[in-house]
C-alpha positions as CSV (number, residue, x, y, z in Angstrom):
1,M,167.2,93.0,15.9
2,P,165.8,91.8,19.2
3,Q,162.1,92.4,19.7
4,I,160.0,92.9,22.8
5,K,157.1,90.4,22.8
6,D,154.3,89.1,25.0
7,I,154.3,92.1,27.4
8,A,151.0,93.3,28.8
9,I,151.0,97.0,29.0
10,T,149.0,98.5,31.8
11,K,148.2,102.1,32.4
12,T,149.2,103.3,35.8
13,I,150.5,106.3,37.8
14,A,154.2,106.3,38.4
15,G,155.4,106.7,42.0
16,N,158.6,108.5,43.0
17,A,160.3,105.2,43.6
18,D,159.4,103.8,40.2
19,F,162.2,104.0,37.6
20,L,163.3,103.2,34.1
21,V,166.6,101.5,33.4
22,M,168.6,102.4,30.3
23,Q,172.0,101.2,29.1
24,S,174.3,103.1,26.8
25,P,176.2,101.5,23.9
26,S,179.4,101.7,26.0
27,G,177.9,99.7,28.8
28,E,177.0,102.3,31.5
29,T,173.6,101.7,33.1
30,Y,171.4,104.6,34.1
31,K,168.4,104.6,36.5
32,I,165.9,107.4,35.7
33,T,163.3,108.1,38.4
34,K,160.1,110.1,38.3
35,S,161.9,112.8,40.1
36,D,164.5,113.0,37.3
37,L,161.8,113.4,34.7
38,L,160.3,116.2,36.7
39,G,163.6,118.0,37.2
40,G,164.9,116.6,40.4
41,S,168.4,115.3,41.0
42,S,169.7,111.7,41.5
43,S,172.7,109.6,40.9
44,S,171.7,109.4,37.2
45,T,172.9,113.1,36.8
46,T,176.3,112.4,38.3
47,K,179.2,110.8,36.5
48,I,182.6,109.9,38.1
49,L,185.4,110.3,35.5
50,T,188.7,108.9,36.8
51,Y,192.1,109.7,35.4
52,S,193.9,106.6,34.0
53,S,196.7,107.9,31.8
54,N,197.7,110.9,29.7
55,G,195.4,111.3,26.7
56,D,193.0,108.6,27.9
57,A,189.3,108.4,27.1
58,N,188.1,108.9,30.7
59,G,188.0,112.7,31.0
60,V,185.2,115.2,31.1
61,F,185.7,116.6,27.6
62,Y,185.8,113.1,26.1
63,W,182.7,112.1,28.0
64,L,180.8,115.2,26.8
65,G,182.1,114.6,23.3
66,T,180.4,111.2,23.2
67,Q,177.1,112.7,24.4
68,K,177.6,111.0,27.8
69,G,178.6,107.7,26.3
70,L,175.6,107.6,23.8
71,A,177.4,108.4,20.6
72,A,180.7,108.4,18.7
73,W,183.1,111.0,19.9
74,G,183.0,114.5,18.5
75,N,184.7,117.7,19.6
76,P,182.7,119.0,22.6
77,I,184.0,122.6,22.1
78,S,182.9,122.6,18.5
79,A,179.5,121.3,19.5
80,G,179.1,124.0,22.1
81,Q,179.1,121.7,25.2
82,V,182.3,123.4,26.5
83,A,182.9,127.1,26.1
84,V,186.5,128.4,25.7
85,T,187.4,132.1,26.3
86,M,190.9,133.5,25.7
87,S,192.1,136.7,27.3
88,S,193.9,137.5,24.0
89,I,194.9,135.9,20.7
90,F,198.4,135.8,19.3
91,N,198.5,138.0,16.1
92,N,194.7,138.2,16.2
93,D,194.7,134.9,14.3
94,S,191.4,133.3,15.4
95,T,191.7,130.5,12.8
96,T,194.7,128.9,14.5
97,H,196.1,130.6,17.6
98,G,192.6,131.6,18.8
99,N,190.6,128.5,17.8
100,G,189.5,127.2,21.1
101,S,188.2,123.9,19.7
102,L,191.8,122.9,19.1
103,L,192.2,122.4,22.8
104,A,189.9,119.3,22.8
105,N,190.5,117.8,19.3
106,R,192.8,115.1,20.8
107,L,195.5,115.9,18.2
108,P,199.0,117.1,19.1
109,G,200.5,120.2,17.4
110,T,197.2,122.1,17.1
111,G,196.9,124.3,20.2
112,V,196.4,128.0,20.9
113,A,198.5,131.0,21.9
114,T,197.8,134.4,23.5
115,T,199.7,137.7,23.0
116,N,203.0,138.3,24.7
117,T,201.5,140.0,27.7
118,A,201.8,139.1,31.4
119,S,198.9,137.3,33.3
120,Q,197.1,135.8,30.2
121,N,194.4,133.2,30.8
122,I,192.4,130.6,28.9
123,K,189.1,129.7,30.4
124,F,186.8,126.7,30.0
125,G,183.1,126.8,30.9
126,L,181.0,123.6,31.3
127,N,177.7,125.4,30.3
128,G,175.7,124.8,33.5
129,K,177.4,121.5,34.5
130,K,179.7,121.4,37.5
131,L,182.8,119.4,38.3
132,I,184.4,118.4,41.6
133,C,187.9,118.2,40.0
134,T,190.2,115.5,41.1
135,N,192.8,115.6,38.3
136,Y,193.7,117.7,35.3
137,S,196.1,117.1,32.4
138,I,197.7,119.7,30.1
139,R,199.7,119.0,27.0
140,G,202.5,121.3,25.9
141,R,202.6,122.6,22.4
142,S,204.5,120.6,19.7
143,S,206.9,123.5,19.0
144,T,210.1,123.7,21.0
145,T,209.6,127.4,21.5
146,N,207.3,129.2,24.0
147,E,206.5,126.1,26.0
148,I,204.4,126.8,29.1
149,R,206.4,126.9,32.3
150,N,204.6,128.9,35.0
151,W,200.8,128.8,35.6
152,K,197.9,128.3,38.0
153,F,195.0,126.0,37.5
154,Q,192.0,127.7,38.9
155,A,188.2,127.2,39.4
156,S,185.2,129.4,39.8
157,N,181.4,129.4,39.9
158,D,181.0,133.0,38.8
159,S,183.9,133.4,36.3
160,S,185.1,136.3,38.5
161,T,186.4,135.0,41.8
162,W,188.9,132.2,41.3
163,V,190.3,129.5,43.6
164,D,193.7,128.0,43.1
165,L,193.6,124.2,42.5
166,D,197.3,123.9,41.4
167,S,200.3,126.2,41.1
168,V,203.3,125.3,38.9
169,V,206.6,127.2,39.0
170,N,209.3,126.8,36.3
171,T,208.4,123.2,35.3
172,S,210.2,121.6,32.3
173,L,207.4,120.6,29.9
174,G,208.8,119.3,26.7
175,S,207.4,119.3,23.2
176,S,204.0,117.6,23.1
177,T,204.4,116.1,26.5
178,W,201.9,116.1,29.3
179,Y,201.7,117.5,32.8
180,S,199.1,115.7,35.0
181,K,198.3,116.5,38.6
182,S,196.0,114.9,41.2
183,I,194.1,117.4,43.2
184,S,193.2,116.1,46.7
185,G,190.6,117.3,49.2
186,Q,188.2,118.8,46.7
187,T,184.5,118.9,47.7
188,I,183.2,121.9,45.8
189,A,181.8,121.5,42.3
190,Y,182.8,124.3,39.9
191,E,181.5,125.4,36.5
192,F,184.5,127.3,35.2
193,F,188.2,126.4,35.1
194,R,191.2,128.2,33.7
195,I,194.9,128.2,33.1
196,L,196.4,131.5,34.3
197,S,199.9,132.4,33.2
198,T,202.1,133.5,36.2
199,G,205.5,133.8,34.6
200,V,207.5,133.6,31.4
201,D,207.5,130.6,29.0
202,S,210.5,128.6,27.8
203,G,211.6,131.4,25.5
204,G,211.4,134.1,28.2
205,A,208.2,135.6,26.7
206,N,204.7,136.0,28.3
207,I,202.9,134.0,25.7
208,L,200.4,131.4,27.1
209,A,200.4,128.5,24.7
210,F,199.5,124.8,25.0
211,D,197.8,122.1,22.9
212,E,195.2,120.4,25.0
213,L,193.5,120.2,28.4
214,E,191.4,117.5,30.0
215,L,189.6,117.4,33.4
216,Y,188.6,114.6,35.7
217,G,186.4,114.1,38.7
218,T,182.7,114.0,39.6
219,L,180.6,115.7,36.9
220,Q,177.2,117.0,38.0
221,G,174.4,117.9,35.6
């Protein structure tokens, strides 16, 4: 293991321009200033996460699942880094249909489903962090029934007033396939995002069901 040798350590008072450089195991370099340590903001608290391909390792949930690139990946929803809230749960089955952590486990065929009621939604909270969203990806369920067809992708900062970022009408999303969309012109960072059902699924029911969601953009905090 490399050792630090022959360094004279001098006690001093750090100025606002002084900084500490750290590098994560995945190669990202971070500059931490005195202001950061005292609670101020800088570029070290911002991460740009750019969409590359469906199911890639570049999204917000993957980034949070690796403790910001400092650890092996783990489910960020299970770890409490992302909060999932469903408007209802199909058959009140919280183990499978209502298990929000399945939406970020990176495995097909393990999603969630709501009751057969109009205007259902599934919400994702970033627990104090905010995202200027530039892309999102949603993966349809592995079953050939009740595939999502009509929805809005929305954002909010109070979990009450929602802004439409994308609106999808009668799309043909096949079993375990992805829908990915670039969102242009976004300058506002949001803490909450949700999928809102706006019409019937592939079976003509109002069940909101899908397997996975991933977000991309500039993450703050």
